C-alpha positions in Angstrom: 14.2 -17.0 9.7 11.3 -15.3 9.7 10.3 -13.4 6.5 7.6 -11.1 5.8 5.8 -12.0 2.7 6.2 -9.0 -0.2 3.0 -7.1 -0.5 1.8 -7.0 -4.2 1.9 -3.6 -5.9 -0.6 -3.2 -8.7 0.6 -1.6 -12.2 -1.2 -0.3 -15.1 -0.1 -3.2 -17.7 0.0 -0.3 -20.0 2.4 1.6 -18.1 5.0 -1.2 -17.4 4.8 -1.8 -20.8 5.7 1.9 -22.1 8.3 1.8 -19.1 10.0 -1.4 -20.3 10.1 0.2 -23.7 11.9 3.4 -22.2 14.4 1.2 -20.8 15.3 -0.7 -23.9 15.5 1.9 -25.7 17.7 3.6 -23.8 16.1 6.6 -22.0 18.7 9.6 -20.9 18.7 10.5 -17.8 19.4 14.1 -16.3 22.5 14.5 -14.2 23.2 16.7 -11.0 26.6 19.1 -11.3 28.2 16.0 -9.1 27.4 13.2 -12.1 24.7 11.5 -10.2 21.4 11.3 -11.8 18.8 13.9 -10.7 16.1 11.4 -10.2 13.2 14.2 -10.0 14.0 15.3 -13.6 14.5 12.3 -14.8 11.5 10.7 -13.6 9.7 14.0 -14.7 10.7 13.3 -18.1 9.8 9.9 -18.4 6.4 10.6 -17.0 5.9 13.5 -19.6 6.8 11.1 -22.4 4.1 8.7 -21.0 1.8 10.8 -20.3 1.8 11.8 -23.8 1.9 9.0 -25.2 -2.1 7.9 -22.9 -3.0 11.0 -23.7 -2.5 10.3 -27.4 -4.2 7.0 -27.6 -7.3 9.4 -26.6 -6.9 11.9 -28.4 -9.3 12.7 -31.8 -7.6 14.5 -33.9 -6.1 17.8 -31.8 -2.9 17.8 -29.7 -5.1 18.7 -26.8 -5.4 15.7 -25.3 -1.9 15.1 -26.1 -0.7 18.1 -24.0 -2.7 17.4 -21.2 -1.3 14.1 -21.0 2.3 15.3 -21.3 1.5 18.0 -18.3 -0.4 15.1 -16.1 2.4 12.6 -17.0 5.3 14.8 -15.9 3.6 15.5 -12.7 2.9 12.0 -12.1 7.0 11.9 -13.0 8.1 14.2 -10.9 5.9 13.1 -7.9 7.5 9.8 -8.1 11.2 11.2 -8.4 10.6 13.9 -5.9 9.5 10.9 -3.4 13.4 9.1 -4.0 15.4 12.0 -3.8 13.5 13.4 -0.6 13.3 10.1 1.1 17.1 9.8 0.7 17.7 13.4 2.1 15.4 12.7 4.9 16.8 9.6 6.2 20.1 11.7 5.7 19.0 14.2 7.9 17.4 12.2 10.8 21.2 10.2 10.7 22.9 13.6 10.8 24.5 13.1 7.8 24.4 13.9 4.1 23.7 11.8 0.9 26.8 10.4 -0.4 26.4 9.2 -3.8 30.1 8.7 -4.5 31.3 5.4 -5.7 34.2 5.4 -3.7 32.9 6.0 -0.5 32.1 2.8 0.8 36.0 2.2 0.4 36.7 4.7 3.0 36.9 3.4 6.6 36.1 6.9 8.3 32.6 6.3 6.7 30.6 3.8 9.5 27.2 5.3 8.1 26.2 6.0 4.3 23.1 7.1 2.6 22.8 6.6 -0.8 20.2 6.9 -3.9 20.3 6.0 -7.3 18.0 5.4 -9.7 15.6 2.8 -8.5 16.1 2.7 -4.4 17.7 4.2 -1.3 20.4 2.4 0.2 21.7 3.2 4.3 24.8 1.4 4.8 25.6 0.7 8.3 29.4 -0.2 9.1 29.9 -3.6 11.4 31.9 -1.7 14.4 29.1 0.7 15.0 26.3 -2.2 15.1 27.7 -5.5 16.7 29.7 -6.7 18.9 32.0 -9.5 18.0 29.9 -12.6 16.6 26.5 -11.0 17.8 23.3 -10.6 16.0 22.2 -8.3 18.4 22.3 -4.4 17.7 24.4 -2.6 20.7 21.6 -0.3 22.4 23.0 3.0 20.7 23.0 1.0 17.0 19.4 0.4 18.0 18.9 3.9 18.7 20.2 5.0 15.6 18.3 2.6 13.8 15.2 3.8 15.6 16.1 7.6 14.4 15.7 7.3 11.1 11.9 5.8 11.7 10.0 8.6 11.5 11.5 9.6 7.9 9.8 6.4 6.5 6.6 6.5 8.1 5.3 9.0 6.1 1.8 8.5 3.7 3.9 9.0 0.6 5.9 5.7 1.5 3.1 3.9 2.2 4.0 1.2 -0.6 7.8 0.9 0.1 9.4 -2.5 -0.2 12.2 -2.1 2.9 15.1 -4.8 2.4 17.8 -5.4 5.2 21.0 -7.2 4.1 23.9 -9.0 6.0 27.7 -8.9 4.6 30.5 -10.9 6.8 34.1 -10.8 6.2 35.8 -14.0 5.2 37.0 -15.3 8.5 35.0 -18.8 9.5 33.2 -20.7 7.6 30.8 -19.7 4.7 28.0 -21.7 6.2 28.8 -19.9 9.6 28.8 -16.4 8.1 26.0 -17.1 6.4 24.2 -17.7 9.8 25.5 -14.4 11.2 24.8 -12.3 8.2 21.2 -13.5 8.3 20.6 -12.9 11.7 22.1 -9.4 11.7 19.7 -8.3 8.8 16.7 -10.0 10.4 17.7 -8.2 13.8 17.6 -5.1 12.0 14.9 -5.2 10.3 12.9 -6.4 13.3 14.2 -3.5 14.8 13.0 -1.3 12.0 9.3 -3.3 12.3 9.6 -2.9 16.1 9.7 0.9 15.9 6.4 1.2 14.0 7.4 0.8 10.1 3.9 -1.3 8.7 5.9 -1.8 5.1 7.1 -4.6 4.4 10.4 -6.1 5.5 12.3 -9.1 4.3 15.9 -9.7 5.3 18.8 -11.2 3.7 22.3 -12.8 4.5 25.0 -12.4 1.9 27.6 -14.2 3.9 31.4 -13.0 2.6 29.6 -13.3 -1.1 30.2 -9.6 -1.9 32.9 -7.8 -0.6 33.5 -4.0 -0.7 37.3 -5.0 -1.3 39.3 -7.9 -0.6 39.6 -9.6 2.2 43.4 -9.7 2.6 43.8 -7.7 5.6 42.2 -6.7 9.0 41.7 -3.2 7.7 40.1 -4.7 4.6 37.6 -7.2 6.7 36.5 -4.0 8.7 35.4 -2.8 5.5 33.3 -5.4 4.6 31.4 -6.5 7.6 28.1 -4.5 7.3 24.6 -4.5 7.4 22.5 -2.4 4.5 18.9 -1.6 4.5 17.6 -0.8 0.8 14.1 1.3 0.3 12.6 0.1 -2.7 9.6 2.3 -4.4 8.0 -0.6 -6.0 8.6 -4.4 -6.3 10.2 -4.0 -9.5 13.0 -2.2 -8.2 13.8 -5.0 -5.7 17.2 -6.6 -6.5 19.8 -9.4 -4.9 21.9 -7.3 -3.3 24.7 -10.7 -2.5 25.4 -10.3 -6.4 
């Protein structure tokens, strides 16, 4: 399976250390009315704290540089959070849907397409029936058109360092190895469709076979829920997860 090598993402070691300290210390998050995280406000808070610390390290005795550092950090943090929230909204709009962060959304058989965002990445889930013929790894013409429809939202300069991961999942009919190959091929096909549409970001694919079901494969209906392809949009390399566990 052909994979695109991840591009290195450079970051200040000081900033990384500070971020690690924030995570270890249990940094509070800002919530929306529905209980989901408001990434813009949360990132602004974290950015403000980082900016204040950086400003403090360059200050003499007064608080002027601390205040300036805090203001700059808040602005940078807000920009990062806004790009994540905004990207989810833009992708959802191009796919004629809304952002859906409900934990139970994937268990609803009416949801063949779900765009969600977390504290670290945006995820687009395409259910199997709208993507492939049985045992085929080639997207149907309508599925390919659907994927290409969201490409303009991925090509904006603000997302230049974004990493894209395409992931395939199957039900448990057949051997694990057969489903592994099928899930890998489907993920790779979706990634190739994105790449051929003009997206130049790092794209890599992974197959999970039936190792991560949404629900138990105890019925035909449940199996249909588990057959899916996911596209993850990561703002940094540090945000990348293993989607099979």
